[in-house]
Structures are given as C-alpha cells and as structure tokens.
N, C-alpha and C positions, 0 to 999 in steps of 0.2 A: 750681272748681279744687281739687285735693286735694294734700295734702302727704304725701310718701312718705319713709320712712326706708329708705335703701339702704346695706347693709353687706356687705363681702365679705372673704374670707380666701383668699389665694392660696398654694398649696403652694410655688410658686416665685415669691417676691415681685417679682423683676425682670421676669418674663414678662408682657407686656401691661399692666403697671400704668399707664403713661402713656396708652396707647390707651383703657383702661377709664375713666380719669378724663375724657378728652375726650368719650367717648360719654355718660357720666353727666351732664356739664355741658350737653349738648345735648338731654337727655330732656324738659325742660320749659321754662317761662318763667323760673324763678329756681332757684338752687341755693345751698347752703351746705355747708361741709365742716368740722364741728366737731372731728373726729378724723381721723387719717390714712386710715383705711379706712371711714369712716362719713360718709354724705352725707344731706342733706335736699334733695328736689327737689319743686318745685311744678309740677304737670302736669295737663293735661286727660285724659291717657291712663290706661288701666287697668293694674293690676299685671301682668297677663299680657303686655300689649304691651311693657312695660318689660323684663320678664324675657326675652322673645323676643329683644330687641335686644342684651341683655348676654350671653346664653347662649353666643353664638358665640365670645366671647373667653375663656371659662372652660375650663379643663382638667377632666378627670373627677374629680380630687381637690381642686378648688377649691370654696369655699362661697359662697353668695349668699343674702342676706336682703332682701326687699322687703316693706314693710309700710306701709299707710296709717296716718297718725298723727293725733292731736289737736294742737291748738295748744300745749298746756302741755308743758313738759319741765323736768327738773331737771338742771343741769350743774355739774360741779365741775372747776376748773382748765381751763376752756375757755370759749369764747364763740361766739356765733352771729352771723355777719355774712352777710347775703343778697347775692348777686350776680345780676345779670340775664344771661340768655343774650345773647351778642353777635350782632347781626344786621348784616351788612355794609351800609354806606350809611345805616343808620337811627340807630345809636347814637353817632355821632361829631359832637359839636358843633363848629362852626368856631372858637369861642373857648375850647374846652376844653383840657385837658392830656393827652388821650389821642391817641396817634399810631398810625395804622394803616399797615402796610407792605404793599405799596409805597405811597409817598406819592402822592396825586393830583397832577396837574400844577397848579402854582401860576401864577396870572396875574401877569405883570410889572406892578408898580405904581410910580408915582413916589414917591420918598421924601418923607416929611412935611416935612423941612427939608433945605435944601441941605447937602451935606457940606462941612465946613470944612477948609482946607488945614492941613498939619502946621506947627507952629511951628519956626522955625530956631534952632539953638543959636548963641549969639553971645557 
C-alpha cells in the first residue's frame, strides 16, 4: 500500500468541492486532510488510476497534484489524523458511538428493571 499526497486548486472553489472531497475519501483504505485542499490517501491503486477518477470533476483551469510520498513529513500549525474509509455494515460496532442513518431495525427487548410509578405530591 502506498501513501499519496493529493492537492488541488479550484478556480471556482464552490464548484464540486464537496463532491471532490467525497471521491478523495473513497480512493483508498485510509485518508487524512491536514490542510483544506491537501490530502493524504493510502491506496493500493496507481497514481494514474487516482487521477482518472478525479479528472472528471475538474474544470480546464483547475489544478491537481498526485504524488507518492515517503512516511516522513514536516508540518507546522497542523496535525495528521488518519481516518478509515467507511464501509457499510463493517465499521459499525454495536456498542460504539457511531450512528448510521437510516438506523437498522432494533429488536424489542424487555427492560432490565421494571419501570417505577411516579411519586404523588402530597
């Protein structure tokens, strides 16, 4: 698996920016976004394959950089936090704090303790 640096410059920043981010997050197994238009992606795919998938979203005057990297990097005023690509049905732990929508049907279970009646004011 290789780590790629992906950076882009959109002539019209509001055009396709969110779609581009979604596609980049799905290009590999893990991704990180240390700066607003700079991404790291861990993928088994080749640079040409990544570029082909992103090219469709770019206008003629937009820029794109995809480069295989080494593990070392120097960063100032930023941090690197890796996220895994979400895979429906595989990444959700039953006791975790991640909620997927729509929620799967929950099985009705008996309460652990019986519900107590309200106290009367007197």
